[in-house]
C-alpha positions in Angstrom: -32.6 -1.2 7.6 -30.9 -1.1 11.1 -27.7 -2.9 12.0 -29.5 -5.8 13.6 -31.5 -6.4 10.5 -28.4 -6.2 8.3 -26.6 -8.8 10.5 -29.7 -11.0 10.2 -29.7 -10.7 6.4 -26.0 -11.6 6.3 -26.5 -14.7 8.4 -29.5 -15.8 6.2 -27.2 -15.6 3.2 -24.4 -17.8 4.6 -25.5 -20.0 7.4 -27.6 -22.6 5.5 -24.8 -24.2 3.6 -22.9 -27.0 5.5 -19.4 -26.0 4.4 -16.7 -28.6 5.0 -13.8 -26.2 4.7 -13.4 -22.4 5.3 -10.4 -20.5 3.9 -9.9 -17.0 5.5 -7.6 -14.1 5.8 -6.3 -13.2 9.3 -5.7 -9.5 9.7 -8.9 -7.5 9.2 -11.0 -10.7 8.8 -10.6 -12.9 11.9 -8.9 -10.2 14.0 -8.7 -6.4 13.8 -4.9 -6.5 13.8 -2.2 -9.1 14.4 -1.5 -7.7 17.9 -5.2 -7.5 18.9 -6.7 -10.0 21.3 -7.6 -13.2 19.4 -9.8 -14.7 22.1 -13.0 -14.2 20.1 -11.5 -15.7 17.0 -10.2 -18.7 18.9 -13.6 -19.2 20.6 -15.4 -19.1 17.3 -12.9 -21.5 15.7 -12.8 -24.2 18.4 -16.3 -25.7 18.0 -15.9 -25.8 14.2 -12.6 -27.6 14.5 -14.1 -30.1 17.0 -16.8 -30.9 14.5 -14.2 -31.8 11.9 -14.5 -28.6 9.8 -11.3 -27.8 8.0 -10.2 -24.2 8.8 -7.5 -22.7 6.6 -5.8 -19.4 7.5 -4.4 -17.8 4.3 -2.4 -14.7 5.1 0.6 -12.8 3.9 2.1 -12.7 7.3 4.3 -15.2 9.0 3.6 -17.9 11.7 5.2 -15.6 14.3 2.5 -13.0 13.8 -0.5 -15.4 14.3 -1.2 -15.1 18.0 2.5 -14.5 18.7 3.6 -17.7 17.0 1.7 -19.8 19.6 -1.6 -20.6 17.9 -1.0 -24.3 18.8 -1.3 -23.5 22.5 -4.9 -22.4 22.0 -6.3 -25.6 20.6 -6.3 -29.3 21.5 -4.3 -31.8 19.4 -7.6 -33.1 17.9 -8.7 -29.6 17.0 -5.3 -28.8 15.4 -5.7 -31.9 13.2 -8.3 -29.8 11.3 -6.4 -26.5 11.1 -4.1 -25.4 8.2 -2.1 -22.3 7.6 -1.0 -20.9 4.3 1.4 -18.0 5.1 4.0 -15.6 3.8 2.4 -14.9 0.4 2.7 -18.4 -0.8 5.9 -19.2 1.1 4.8 -21.7 3.8 2.0 -24.2 4.1 1.4 -25.8 7.6 -0.5 -28.6 9.1 -0.1 -30.0 12.6 1.4 -33.2 13.8 1.0 -34.2 17.4 -0.1 -30.6 18.1 2.9 -29.0 16.6 3.2 -27.0 13.3 4.9 -28.7 10.4 5.6 -27.1 7.0 4.5 -29.7 4.4 5.2 -27.6 1.3 7.0 -24.4 0.7 7.5 -22.0 -2.1 10.8 -20.4 -1.0 13.5 -19.7 -3.6 17.1 -20.5 -3.1 19.5 -17.7 -2.4 20.4 -17.1 -6.1 16.8 -16.6 -7.1 16.0 -14.6 -4.0 18.8 -12.2 -4.9 17.2 -12.0 -8.4 14.0 -10.9 -6.8 16.0 -8.3 -4.8 17.6 -7.1 -8.0 14.2 -6.7 -9.7 12.8 -4.7 -6.8 15.9 -2.4 -6.5 15.8 -1.9 -10.3 12.2 -0.7 -10.0 13.1 1.5 -7.1 15.8 3.2 -9.2 13.6 3.4 -12.3 10.8 5.1 -10.4 13.2 7.6 -8.8 15.2 8.4 -12.0 12.3 8.6 -14.4 9.4 9.9 -12.3 11.0 11.3 -9.1 8.8 8.8 -7.3 10.4 7.8 -3.9 10.0 4.3 -2.5 11.4 2.2 0.3 12.1 -1.6 0.0 11.6 -4.3 2.6 14.1 -7.1 1.7 13.6 -9.4 4.6 10.7 -11.6 3.3 11.7 -15.2 2.4 10.1 -15.2 -1.1 9.4 -11.6 -2.1 10.2 -8.0 -1.6 7.9 -5.1 -0.6 8.2 -1.9 -2.5 6.7 0.8 -0.3 4.8 3.1 -2.6 3.5 5.3 0.3 6.5 5.9 2.5 4.7 8.7 4.3 1.8 6.5 5.3 2.2 4.5 8.5 -0.6 1.9 8.9 0.3 1.4 12.6 -1.3 -1.8 13.9 -3.9 -2.1 11.2 -1.8 -3.5 8.3 -4.7 -4.3 6.0 -5.8 -1.9 3.2 -7.5 1.3 4.3 -10.4 3.0 2.6 -8.7 6.2 1.5 -5.4 4.6 0.3 -6.6 3.5 -3.1 -7.6 7.0 -4.3 -4.5 8.5 -2.6 -2.2 6.1 -4.5 -3.9 6.7 -7.8 -3.5 10.5 -7.4 0.1 10.2 -6.3 1.0 8.0 -9.3 -0.8 10.4 -11.7 0.9 13.5 -10.2 4.3 11.9 -10.9 3.4 11.1 -14.5 2.8 7.4 -14.1 -0.2 7.3 -16.3 -0.7 3.6 -16.4 -1.2 3.5 -12.6 -0.9 0.3 -10.6 -1.4 -1.9 -13.6 1.7 -0.2 -15.2 3.7 -0.9 -12.1 2.7 -4.6 -12.1 3.6 -4.9 -15.8 6.9 -3.2 -15.1 7.7 -5.7 -12.3 6.9 -8.6 -14.6 9.1 -7.2 -17.5 11.9 -6.4 -15.1 11.7 -9.9 -13.8 12.2 -11.2 -17.3 15.4 -9.2 -17.5 16.8 -11.1 -14.5 15.5 -14.5 -15.6 12.8 -14.8 -12.9 9.1 -15.2 -13.4 7.6 -12.8 -10.8 4.2 -12.4 -9.4 3.4 -8.8 -8.4 0.5 -7.7 -6.3 -0.5 -4.4 -4.7 -2.5 -3.5 -1.6 -2.5 0.3 -2.2 0.6 0.8 -0.1 3.1 -2.0 -1.1 3.9 -3.5 -4.4 4.9 -7.0 -3.4 7.2 -8.7 -5.9 8.0 -12.4 -5.6 7.7 -15.9 -7.0 4.4 -16.8 -5.3 1.2 -15.3 -3.7 -1.9 -16.4 -1.9 -3.1 -18.3 -4.9 -0.3 -20.8 -4.2 -1.2 -21.3 -0.6 -4.8 -21.8 -1.6 -4.1 -24.2 -4.4 -1.7 -26.3 -2.3 -3.9 -26.6 0.7 -7.1 -27.1 -1.3 -5.5 -29.8 -3.3 -4.4 -31.6 -0.1 -8.0 -31.4 1.3 -9.4 -32.6 -2.0 -7.0 -35.6 -2.1 -7.3 -36.6 1.6 -10.9 -35.8 2.4 -12.7 -35.6 -1.0 -13.5 -31.9 -0.3 -14.6 -30.1 -3.5 -14.6 -26.4 -4.2 -18.4 -26.3 -3.8 -17.9 -27.5 -0.2 -15.7 -24.5 0.7 -16.2 -20.8 1.5 -13.5 -18.1 1.2 -13.4 -15.0 3.4 -11.4 -11.8 3.4 -11.4 -8.1 3.6 -9.2 -7.2 0.6 -11.1 -8.3 -2.5 -11.9 -4.8 -3.7 -10.4 -3.6 -7.0 -7.6 -1.0 -6.8 -7.7 -0.6 -10.6 -9.5 -2.1 -13.5 -9.1 -5.9 -13.3 -6.6 -5.6 -10.5 -8.0 -6.7 -7.1 -6.8 -7.0 -3.6 -4.7 -9.9 -2.2 -7.7 -11.9 -1.0 -8.9 -12.2 -4.6 -6.0 -14.5 -5.2 -7.9 -17.2 -3.2 -10.2 -17.3 -6.3 -8.3 -19.7 -8.6 -9.3 -22.1 -11.3 -9.4 -24.9 -8.7 -11.6 -23.0 -6.2 -13.9 -21.0 -8.5 -16.9 -23.1 -7.7 -16.7 -22.1 -4.0 -18.4 -19.2 -2.3 -16.5 -16.0 -1.7 -17.4 -13.3 0.9 -15.9 -9.9 1.5 -16.5 -8.5 5.0 -14.8 -5.1 4.4 -16.5 -1.7 4.4 -14.5 -0.6 1.3 -16.5 0.5 -1.7 -15.5 -0.5 -5.2 -15.6 -3.3 -7.7 -14.9 -6.9 -6.8 -14.4 -10.1 -8.8 -17.9 -11.3 -10.0 -17.9 -14.4 -7.7 -17.4 -12.3 -4.5 -20.4 -11.3 -2.4 -19.8 -8.1 -0.5 -21.5 -8.5 2.9 -19.5 -6.1 5.0 -19.6 -6.1 8.8 -15.9 -6.7 9.3 -14.5 -9.2 11.9 -17.9 -9.5 13.6 -19.5 -10.8 10.5 -16.9 -13.5 9.9 -16.8 -14.7 13.5 -20.7 -14.8 13.5 -20.4 -17.1 10.5 -17.9 -19.4 12.1 -20.3 -19.8 15.0 -22.9 -21.2 12.7 -20.7 -24.1 11.3 
């Protein structure tokens, strides 16, 4: 089957259903990188927004990294009324009022609890170095979580989403340092360490960073979906969810976009546009094609 036929097949799978809301990741799904030109994404989004479709960007990044923090300049006030953003790994949830972004709900801890998260991450950093001679770096500057860099030698450059060879590389690295429980063991260690400091942490991994905090993409998704449900009567079956990081990085541990699959949204349709091979949650259809596939879909709304 040639590329044209594959694209036709993907469209036949997804274009027939009149979705009322579309939740989607940004980096690697709507754009190739956060610094890439977003003109194609904007052009695909505008007609859908004008028709009243609700578009929801769900991303681990911050508002400043979505088209340079000026996404509101690319859409009319009426179009922005149908746009929502769930950003910062659960931290901030935006809608627009009179064409300007407004945070209507946040999941940001106070300073005391943020410092507890810092303590958890530093304790893990120490433990991995002392017990396994496994070196990590820590990013402390996020508002609601820390990033424990598990692959300090790996610079993703502009493409900050998960790369194809990173999963196997991390598995081998952990194994070579005697961490036999792999990524699952690291996540369990983060949860247990959090209990020591009196904080219930959510830990996720994208094959480079172990992200440790109090919220994740499931919180963004739940909060914004609940709002759409209450205000517009939108049900999960009316929604589709798109990303490029659904693939499993270990048994029963999936990429960050899998966190859009919640108890509230499980009746929706889930699509993975990445080229990565591997297991995905059962609800997720792997259709591939990257950014082009997702933007082609938006144009059918």
